[in-house]
N, C-alpha and C positions, 0 to 999 in steps of 0.2 A: 596277731600281724597290729602291726604297732599303728597308731594316730600320724607319724610323719612317714613312716612306710607309704602306707594309703596315699598319703598329700601329695608325695616322691611320685606315685605311680599314675597318676591321675596330671601332674604334672607335665613331667615327661611323656606324656601321650602325646602332647603340644610338639609335632616338627620341629617350630622354632624353638620353645622352654630348649628341647634336649638340646638341638644344633647349638644354644647359646650356654648350653653348659658343656659343652662341647670347647666350642671357640666362642667366647668371650666378645663384644662387642670392641668392648677399651683396651684387647690384649693385642695391641700392634705386633707383637714378635708373636702371636701362638703359640705360645708357652705350654699350652695344656694338648695342644695338639702334634708339638711338638714332641712330647712326653712318652705323647698315646703314639707314635710314630715309634718312638724308639723300644716302645715295649715289643711292639708287635711287629721289628724289620730289623733288618742288619743291612745300614748303611754305608756300608766300609768303604765305596767308592764313587761317595753322591753326598754333595752340597747343596742343603735346600736352603736357596733363596727366596723363595715366596710360597704364599700359604692362599687357595680361594677356593670357592665355588663350594662351599662345607656345604653336602647334601644329605637327607633323611632318607636311605632306600625301605628299611624293613626293622619293625620294633616286634617284638615277643615279651610280654610280660607272665613271671613265675616259670619261667622254662626249665623244667626237667634233667637234670644230668646225675646220670648214673658212673659209679665211680664204678671201675671194673676190679675185677677179684679172680687174680691170677696162682691157678697152681700147678706148681711142675711138678716133674718126678721123673725117674729111669723104670724102664722096662726090661729086663731078665729073662735070660731063654738062658739054659747051660746044658740047651743042646743034647745031641749033637741036633742039628747046626745049633753052632754057638752065634745070640743075636743080643744087641743091646738098642732099646732104641729111645728117646729123649722123648718126654711127654708134657705138653702145656697146654692146662684147659683156661681157659677168660671166661668169666658170664660176668652177668651184671645185675644187682639184685631189687630190683622194678620195687621193693617195699622200702628202699631204702637211699630215696634219689638227693642231690644236693642241689637247692632251690639257688638258680638265676633270678634276680627281682627283672633283671629289663634286657636280652638279648638282643643288642643294637649293632645294627649294620648299615656303615658311614660313606659315603664316595665324596673325597676330595680332588684337586688339582693342586699339583707340586710342582713347583718352580726349580727344574735343577740342574746342577753344572754333573754332568757324569762322567765321570775318567774313564772310557771304555779301554786305557789300553789297547791299542792298537801300535803295529810291529811297523816302524818305517826299515829295518833294516837286519838283517840277521849278515856273518858272515863267521863263515871255520877256517883252518890255520892249520899247519903242520908244526909242530914245535920240532927243529932237528939244530944238533948244533950245539946243541949245550956242555960245557966241560967240566962244570961242577954243579954240586947238587943247590948250592944254592941259589946258580944259576936258572939251574929250573923251576925252584921256589918261584924266582922274580916272575914268572910267565903268568902267577894268578895271584890272587885277591887271596883265596882262602887254600888252603890245605895242609892236610896233615900229613907229611911228605916219609916221616918217619914209620907212623901207623901201615902207608902202601907198602912200602919198602917191606915190613916187616909179616905182611900179610904175604907178600906174592912172594920171599927168601929172597930177595936183593939187597945186596950189604955193599956193595960198589956204585957209583954213578955210571962206571963201564957196563958194568951189569945190567941199569934202569934203561941206557938207553938201546940194551937190544933185546928186550923183554918186551917192547910194545911199540905201538906207530900212536904218537899222542895228538890228540887234536882239540885244541881249544878254539869254541864259537862265543862270539858277541854278539849278544841280542839290543839293540839298540829301540825304546821307545819313541813314541812319534811326539812330539811338544803338541799339548792342546793347544790349539788359537785362543783369544783373548773371548773370553764369555759372554752372549749377547742373551741377553733379558728379553726381550722382547722378540725373539727368534720361536716361532709356536712348536721345532721341533723340543724344543729343551721343557714341556709341560707335560706331566704323563698324571695319567687320570691312576688315584690307587683308591681300591678300598679300603677299611679300617670298622672293623668289626667288633664290640666292648663286650666285656662282660659285668655288666654293674650290679653290685650289691647296694642294698642302701639298709642303715644298718643306726639304729634309735641312739646305742650308748657307741662312747668311743671305750670299747673290749679291745685291746691293741692283738694279741694274739689271737684272740677268739677272731676276729675279721682277715689277722693274715693265713688263718688256716683256711676259711671257708674259702678263700678268692686262689690260695694254692690249690686247694681242688678240685674245686671247678679249675679250674684251667686246666689241672693236667688228666683230668675226665674229659674236658673239650679236646685232646690234644690226642687223647688214646681214640678218639672217634671221629673222627676230623683229618683229613688228609688236604693241606693247604695245597692251591695248585702254586705254582712257582714262576717267578716273574723270570721274563723275558730279559730284562734290561741291568739283570746282574746284582738284583736285591733283594739278598735272603726272606724270606719268610721266617720269623724267632717264631709266634705260635698264631693260628688260627681268629684267635679271639685275646684280646689284651685286656687284662683284669681291671675292675675299676670299684673302687668304695667307696659311697657318698655315705658323709656324717652330715650332722647339725651341727653349726658354727657355734651353736649356744651350749653342744655338749663338750665342748672342748675342755678337759679341766684344768688346765693352766701349766703352770712352774713344776716340772718340769717339758712336759706333755703340752705344749705350746702347738701351733696350728702349725706350725713354721718346722718345728722338731717334728713332728707326723708325719709332714709332707714329704721331710726328706727322708725320714726313715723307712718308709714306705715307699718311695721310691728309690732307695736302694733296691730293696726286693722284687724291682719290676712291677710296682703296683704302684696305680694314682688314687692319690685320697684326694678326695673334691671336700669340701667345706661349703653347706648352704644356710 
């Protein structure tokens, strides 16, 4: 174990230091928290307007993660009776874990503007009296009428009228009112779980492999609980790699370039 790894483990054992790492006091836009939330959640219908009350709930240093090994095959019995069985065996090798230097669980409050997709009205009406095929097409925004007629062996507008009863349904969504940042209903509590790898040197390929291997093993071992607000959990633990800023090689591997590259792979790279 390197001196840098030892120092960072001792430093981050202080909840205040870990909180400052995840959400630096000078970061008024909460860029790191937003990046971690993007790695952990899919918020397709929510807009983050604020982040507050970041708290450390639990930490575990040097957590072993055991990558699963899967063996699949097929068992045939030529009978009689003739049978076929698909088999899959998944096991873990306790002698070859991936070590997560720090598994951290944090909680935070988000000020969210969520589009819940409420329906205002549903209207169904029958399409009748169309005289031409173009007249029929005009009732729809998207329709491949030629493919529909070919599928049902219809060649004329008369046959089209007689073949089916045609209904068109229009669903109107309720337009949301103005967002109220002072409404307590817009405050939502979220968990943020991190798998932090601490590396003394900047080896991009090795660090990315370790982060993805740990993330994959964790995802196979932990089933995340779904949320009721429509947010999708992408991964139970967001991967983070921590480097010393003094180890940044320089052009073309600048700190900004490394942060951007790891972010494109769903990993947050931090430099201290």
